[in-house]
C-alpha positions, 0 to 999 in steps of 0.5 A: 511463520506462525499465523495469529487472528485477530478481530477487530473495528477499525478506529477513527481514520482507520486506524487499527489498535493491536496490543498483548500479540504474541511478538516480542519486541524489534522482531519484525512483524507481517501484516494482512488485513482483510475486509469484509466490504468490496475493496475497488481494486484501481483504487487499491492498486493507485495506493500500492502505487503511490504508497509502495517504497518499492514503487518510488522509481516511478515517481522519478522525472529520469525514468520518464519514457518519454518527453515534449519533446518526443509528442508531436501534434495532431490536427 
């Protein structure tokens, strides 16, 4: 795996445009975003859970451990 460092500024809405990279068409690449600003760790984790396909099963109702029938009212 080869590392390439590119310093760039995001366009509107956080869009990054990367051109003239030393990669061939169709070859998978991994992109890691490093920012100088502090990112709220909780927001980052929630974003990963919402957008990472590896966590899509968490949104499946069949995966729920408890149902409303399992809950008892406490007064």
